C-alpha positions in Angstrom: 79.3 125.7 127.6 78.1 126.2 130.5 80.1 126.8 133.5 80.1 127.2 137.5 78.6 130.8 136.9 74.9 129.1 135.6 74.4 127.0 138.4 72.0 127.9 141.4 74.4 126.3 143.9 77.4 126.2 142.2 79.3 125.3 146.2 77.7 122.0 145.4 78.4 121.7 141.6 81.5 119.2 141.7 81.8 118.4 137.9 79.4 120.4 135.5 75.4 120.9 135.8 74.7 118.0 133.2 76.7 115.2 135.2 74.2 116.2 138.5 72.7 113.1 140.0 69.3 112.8 141.0 70.0 113.1 144.7 72.9 116.4 143.7 69.4 117.6 142.0 67.3 117.2 145.4 69.5 118.5 147.3 70.4 121.7 145.8 66.6 122.1 144.8 64.0 119.3 145.5 61.8 117.9 144.8 61.5 119.2 140.7 60.8 117.4 137.2 63.9 118.8 135.4 67.3 120.4 136.4 66.7 124.1 136.5 70.5 124.7 136.1 70.7 122.3 132.6 68.2 124.2 131.0 70.3 127.3 131.6 72.9 125.4 129.5 70.8 124.9 126.6 73.1 128.0 125.0 75.7 126.2 124.2 
């Protein structure tokens, strides 16, 4: 399970990375095709 430690911008994280809206992802990471924080959380 992913927690705030695997998020690249934990101060911006409201819930879990998989719950981030497209706007939130753009705010944290710019224009990306996939959410970088979700890629890191695939170990659960």
